[in-house]
Structure formats: C-alpha cells, structure tokens
C-alpha positions, 0 to 999 in steps of 0.5 A, spaced: 511 317 829 510 324 832 518 324 833 519 323 826 514 329 824 519 333 829 525 331 826 523 332 819 520 339 820 527 341 824 531 338 818 527 342 813 527 348 817 535 348 818 537 346 811 531 349 806 527 354 810 532 359 812 535 360 805 529 360 802 526 365 807 532 370 806 531 370 798 524 372 799 525 377 804 531 380 800 527 380 793 521 384 797 526 389 800 530 390 793 523 391 789 521 396 795 514 392 796 510 395 802 507 392 808 500 393 805 502 390 798 506 384 802 499 382 805 496 382 799 501 378 796 500 373 802 493 373 801 493 371 794 498 366 795 494 363 801 488 363 796 491 360 790 493 354 795 487 353 799 483 353 792 488 348 789 487 344 796 480 344 795 480 341 788 485 336 790 480 334 796 474 334 791 478 330 786 480 325 792 473 324 794 471 322 787 477 317 787 475 314 794 467 314 791 470 310 785 473 305 789 468 304 794 462 305 790 464 302 783 469 297 785 468 295 791 460 295 791 459 295 784 465 289 781 466 285 788 459 286 791 455 286 784 451 292 786 447 289 791 443 294 795 443 290 801 450 290 802 451 297 801 452 297 809 459 295 808 462 301 805 462 306 811 464 301 815 470 299 811 471 307 811 471 307 818 477 301 819 481 305 813 482 311 817 482 308 824 489 308 825 490 315 823 485 317 828 489 313 834 495 317 832 493 324 830 486 325 833 486 332 833 488 332 826 484 326 823 477 326 827 471 330 827 469 337 824 476 340 825 473 347 825 473 348 833 481 346 833 482 351 828 478 356 832 482 354 838 489 355 834 487 362 832 485 364 839 490 361 844 495 359 839 497 365 835 494 362 829 499 356 829 496 349 826 501 343 825 503 343 817 501 335 817 494 337 818 493 338 811 495 331 809 492 328 814 485 331 814 485 331 807 486 323 807 481 322 813 475 326 810 476 324 803 476 317 805 470 318 810 466 322 805 468 317 799 465 311 803 459 314 804 460 317 811 454 322 813 458 328 813 460 334 809 466 336 805 466 344 807 469 344 814 474 339 813 477 344 807 476 350 812 481 346 816 485 344 810 485 351 808 487 354 815 492 349 816 495 352 809 495 359 811 498 357 818 504 354 814 505 360 810 505 364 816 510 359 820 515 359 814 515 366 813 515 367 821 510 372 821 507 376 827 501 373 831 496 378 828 498 376 821 498 369 822 491 369 825 489 373 818 492 368 814 489 362 817 482 366 816 484 367 809 485 359 808 479 358 811 475 363 807 478 360 801 477 353 802 469 354 804 469 359 798 472 354 793 468 348 795 461 352 796 463 356 790 461 362 794 466 367 795 462 372 799 460 366 804 467 364 805 469 371 807 463 371 812 464 364 814 472 366 816 469 373 819 463 370 823 465 363 825 473 363 825 476 370 827 470 374 829 474 380 827 471 385 822 476 390 822 479 393 815 486 390 816 483 383 816 477 384 812 481 386 806 486 380 805 480 375 807 476 378 801 482 377 796 484 370 798 476 368 798 476 371 791 482 368 788 481 361 791 474 361 787 477 363 781 482 357 782 477 352 783 473 354 777 479 354 773 479 346 774 472 344 776 468 350 772 463 355 775 458 350 778 451 352 780 449 347 786 442 348 786 436 349 781 430 353 784 423 354 781 420 361 780 418 364 786 414 370 788 412 373 795 405 374 794 402 376 800 406 379 807 401 374 811 406 369 808 412 372 813 408 368 818 409 361 816 416 363 814 417 365 822 414 359 824 420 355 820 425 359 823 423 358 830 423 350 828 430 350 825 432 354 831 429 348 836 432 343 832 439 346 831 440 346 838 437 338 838 442 337 833 448 340 837 446 336 843 445 329 840 452 330 836 455 332 843 452 325 846 454 321 841 461 323 841 461 322 849 458 315 848 463 313 843 469 316 847 467 314 854 461 309 854 462 304 848 468 299 851 471 296 845 477 297 841 478 304 839 480 302 832 473 299 831 469 305 833 469 309 826 467 302 823 461 301 828 459 308 826 460 307 819 456 300 820 450 304 823 450 309 818 450 303 812 445 299 815 440 305 815 442 307 808 440 300 805 433 303 806 435 310 805 441 312 801 439 319 801 443 320 807 450 318 805 455 322 803 454 329 800 448 327 796 444 333 795 439 330 789 433 330 795 434 337 797 433 339 789 427 335 790 424 339 796 426 345 793 421 344 787 416 342 792 416 334 790 415 329 795 411 327 801 411 332 807 412 327 812 418 323 808 422 330 807 421 331 815 423 324 816 429 325 812 431 331 815 431 328 822 434 322 820 440 326 817 441 329 824 442 322 827 446 319 822 451 325 821 451 325 829 453 318 829 458 319 823 462 324 826 461 322 834 464 315 832 470 318 829 469 320 822 472 326 819 467 331 816 463 337 817 456 339 819 455 345 814 453 340 808 449 336 812 446 342 815 444 345 808 441 338 807 437 338 814 434 345 813 432 343 806 428 337 808 425 341 814 423 347 810 420 343 804 416 339 809 413 345 813 412 348 806 408 342 804 404 343 810 402 350 810 401 349 802 396 344 804 393 348 810 393 355 806 393 354 799 392 361 797 397 364 801 403 359 800 403 358 793 411 355 792 412 350 798 419 349 795 421 356 797 421 354 804 426 349 803 431 354 800 429 358 806 430 352 811 437 351 808 440 358 811 436 358 817 438 351 820 445 352 817 446 359 821 443 357 827 448 351 828 454 355 827 451 362 829 453 365 823 447 369 820 450 372 814 454 366 812 448 362 812 444 367 808 450 369 803 452 361 802 444 360 800 444 366 796 450 364 792 449 357 791 442 358 788 444 365 785 436 367 787 435 373 790 427 373 790 427 369 797 432 374 800 427 377 805 424 371 808 431 368 808 433 374 812 427 373 817 427 366 818 435 366 819 434 371 824 429 368 828 432 361 828 438 365 831 434 368 836 431 361 838 437 357 838 441 362 842 436 362 847 436 355 848 443 354 848 448 360 848 453 356 844 454 354 837 456 347 835 463 349 834 464 354 841 460 348 845 465 344 843 470 349 846 466 350 852 466 343 854 474 344 854 474 350 858 475 355 852 472 361 852 473 363 844 470 370 845 474 372 850 480 371 847 487 368 849 488 371 856 481 369 859 482 362 855 488 361 859 485 363 866 479 359 865 483 353 864 486 353 871 482 352 877 483 355 884 485 348 887 491 349 883 494 354 886 491 354 893 495 354 899 492 350 906 496 355 911 492 360 913 491 364 920 485 365 924 483 369 930 477 369 935 472 374 934 473 376 941 481 377 940 483 384 943 487 389 939 494 387 943 492 380 941 491 382 933 498 385 933 501 380 936 499 375 931 500 380 925 507 380 928 509 373 929 505 371 922 507 373 915 500 375 913 496 381 912 490 377 913 486 374 919 480 370 918 474 369 923 471 363 924 464 362 927 462 356 932 461 351 926 468 353 923 464 357 918 468 364 915 465 369 918 469 375 917 476 377 915 481 383 919 487 386 915 493 389 918 490 396 915 484 395 919 487 396 925 493 401 923 488 407 925 488 404 932 495 404 933 496 411 936 490 411 940 491 407 946 485 408 950 480 406 944 485 400 942 483 397 949 476 397 947 477 394 940 475 387 939 477 383 932 469 383 930 469 390 931 474 392 925 472 385 921 469 385 914 464 381 914 461 381 907 468 377 905 469 376 898 471 368 897 472 363 892 471 355 891 476 350 889 472 349 883 472 356 881 477 358 875 482 363 875 478 368 871 473 368 876 478 369 882 482 374 878 475 378 878 474 377 885 481 380 887 478 386 883 472 387 888 476 389 894 483 390 891 486 385 896 492 381 896 489 374 898 482 371 898 479 365 902 477 359 899 471 356 902 468 349 901 462 351 898 457 357 898 452 354 903 457 351 909 462 356 907 468 352 911 475 355 910 479 350 907 485 355 904 487 361 901 490 364 894 494 369 893 494 374 887 502 373 885 501 366 885 495 367 880 499 371 876 505 366 876 500 360 874 498 364 868 505 366 866 507 359 867 501 356 863 503 361 857 510 358 857 507 351 857 503 353 851 508 356 847 512 350 848 507 345 846 506 350 839 513 349 838 
C-alpha cells in the first residue's frame, strides 16, 4: 500500500506538479508579486483549504452519526438503549484496517505528529494524512467515540498547509509557517474561534510569536472562519447565564478551582498514557480488535451515561446554568476522563480539546455548586465556574493558557468572566507544570525521545545514545608509571589520552599528551614525574545510556577530543570511549536518514 502511494505521488510530481508549478511562478513573476504578498496569498489559500476541510469533516461526522445512530441504532436495533454499546465497537472495527496500515496518520490525536513534523521534519506531513485522518476521526466520532473533533481537524489543516508548501517546494521556514496556518485555520473553523485558532498554532504547534509567523497565521485563521461560516453559519457553541463578580473574595474559590483543574489535568495525561501502553503492549489480542474493544467499553458505559458519547455538549450547557447535582457533574467529568482515555488509547482517532472543555465544564459546575451551598452570599452564579473550568482544564492539558482563555471567550461571546478565567487558568497551569513539566502533546513526544522545545538539532542528538558510537578500545596506564613509560605508550599507541584505573578497575584519572609536554625539555624534573602527578582526577565521563546531546555538553566542559565511558556513576568501571568526530558523524548520518524518510 505504501508503494502504491509513492508511485502515485511520483507520477503526479512528474506529469502534473512541475508544469503547474512553473505556470504559477511565471504568472507571479509577470505580475510583480513581492515576497510579502506571496506569503499573504499562501495564507489565504491555506485558510480557504482548511476552512473547506473543516466543513467536509463536520459534514462527514454528521453522515456517520446518521448512519450509526439513525440507521443502525434506529432502524436495525429499534433504538433500544441497551444495544447502544454496539455502535462504538463497530466504529472501532471500521477504522482498524487503516490503523494497521497507517498508524501515524490514522490513530490517536495527531497533533504530536504535526508538532514533530514542524520541529524535526521541516514541516513535511504526508498528503495522505488529510484523507486518512478525515475518515478515521469522522468514523470514530460518528459512532460515538468519546473524543473531540478539534485536534483531528488541526492535523488535517496542518497536512493541507504542508501539501501546499511541498507542491510549491518552499523553504523549510515557510513550510513550518504554512503548517501553522493550516492548524490555526482548522481549529478556528471547527471552534468558530479565529483568535483561539491563532494562539493554538502559536502556543502549541510552533512556539514562535515572531511577526513573520504571526501575520500569515492570523490571515489564515480569519479566512478559514469566514469560509466555515459561509457554509455552516455563525454558530455560538454555548449559552451562558448573566454573571457578575460581586466580591473580590470570590477569587479564592476560583483559585481553588484552578488548582483542582491542574491536578486532574495531570491525572488525565497520565491515564491516557497508561491506557495507550495497556492497549499497545499489555493487551494480547489481534491488533485489529483493539479499537473495537475500546469502543465496546465506552459503549457499555454509555448505556447508563450517554453524555460521554462523541462531542455531546448539552451537559456542559446544563453545568453553565448551574443545573444538576454537584456529585453528578463531578462524576460525569471524571467518567469523561476515563472514556476519552480508553477511546484514544485503544486506537480511536480523535482529539482531547473537546473532551477537555467537557471535563472542565463539569468540574467547574460541580465546584461552583459546592461553593454556592457553602457560601451562598459569596457564590451567587455557580454556573460561571463551569465556564472558568473549561478554560482552566483545557489550558493545563495542552499548556496553552492564552488559547484556553480565548477559545472559551469566543465560544461563549461573554467577557464578564475574563478575570476569574485568567486567574484560574494561570493557577491551573502552574500546578500542572509543577506536577508534570510536559503537556499532553509534548509528553507523548518526550516518551519518543523528542525534545520539541529545543528543536531539530537537539531532537536528533537526544534520539541517539552513547552506546551507538562507543569504542571499546582504550589505553590504560599504571598510576605509578614514569615519564618515559608514558612517552613510550603515547608513541606506540594512536591516542592522546591514557586512563588510570585504581585497584578495583574504577576510573581514577586521565593523562593527556598535553599534560606531559611541559616536562619534555626538563629531563631532571621528568625523572621525578609519575602518571598520577600529572593526571586529571575529576574526569568528565558519560554512561552508555546517556544521549548524545548530554555527551556533546560534556565535551564542552573540558574541550577534549574524547570522553571515557563508564558503566554507571557509582562503580565507575571504564568500558569504552567516545570521540567527538564520531558524535558529529552520527549526527550528520541521522540527519541524512531523516531526509530520506521524509522523501
């Protein structure tokens, strides 16, 4: 199947892409289009494409929902509530073959893969990602999977932006910007929140707020939102009651809400990681059945609590209006954490942004009800806590406070709760980062050995280990060796470093050729010198499991050509050496491999 994609791609490039690309650039040259104007034009194109992609994606979800809930559950199963568990299981079976063939493009959230592409692959995402992710995510959502539609459309938009850049053979920096434009457009269109889409791309996807990046992303987000509204209308996601902050004392319960959201957000990240590990490594069944098993678990829970299915948000509106018992709202929020983890962990395709809003709304609604019962004169609008909880929980899951604040503001069109929203969001972020320094997205990349913050170079070096380049040949010398003995060893061995071991074969020191050079012309003093006298005893060393980024930093400590490798910091037994030139060669070779994989 992969060979078929490559064949079709190569055919398209040779027979179609080259002539079209030449016509485009000749036309732009004749019209005298500047680089800045060209970038704006590209942002508009990507905005239109991501907006249309969002419309198609939403309509496809509606189609699958109609098939599963109206035709299968309604006509075939007679709308029997006890049989609703079948629907997510069938959805899992439907997408399982694509997950097996294209795991990166089909399963899970998709945003970490887009972030990895921006950081390590020059913004290159495979064009097939758009089609595969659209189908698998729509099938998962339409069958009732407990996931969100926002992250898939972010990856779909990112893939569309990447496809435009690849078609035009743009530079790596412009490719990254177009991927950000696509992600911003997708989020903006599906949330009907253009400002939130901009900050999602800047805070989460790219991490770059420079003007060169900011301008195209803003344009793309606006155009995508306009495109979506042209087809689906200007829809307000949530209705909120009248809210008024009557006393500064009420900032205290909002702070408590923020802290609780931060703690539970980390629990959500950990649980999602555990369920993915369970389904991937511990569950010994046919991989094609795993998404169906996850769907079956979610479906069985939905018999009693259908609120956890898909992108159901009516319960959030209930919480925003202060309705429902506090313990039931809390239970629904915690239950959504579990079902979303199972849906995604088992291989389902969908995001966490929508579920995070649901969870935050339920938690906030529950806490608001509790405080209104305890302090009725202070907390007069418990529903506002649901609104604040949505932003705080979302921000602490993805580590994007501005995104969380702006998306909630745009989805409710209510500015009155902005102060407690900002307070709770920042507190939630501080607590979450204190407990776990990674967001849900960067944690997944961290587990793959990728440092998304530090960029391509560090990511490559951190993916390689000292053991990959270690040489087991090294030269040792006795601590009591004379000057003449040291000179003879240097002459007879192609090395500039001699290692001293103690009686237990532990690394005790190192003698470099430069350490004995000063004694060459002083024969009288040279006869008195022993190896241990000139050795460096605070030896900088590395272990086999250290990554090459750590090793590169250690090379810089002493500006040496090679480093000793010890078994561990406690026993310090010398087992090999690594050379700076080998580290650089390994880095260059890995970069070349990555380029080939991208092609």
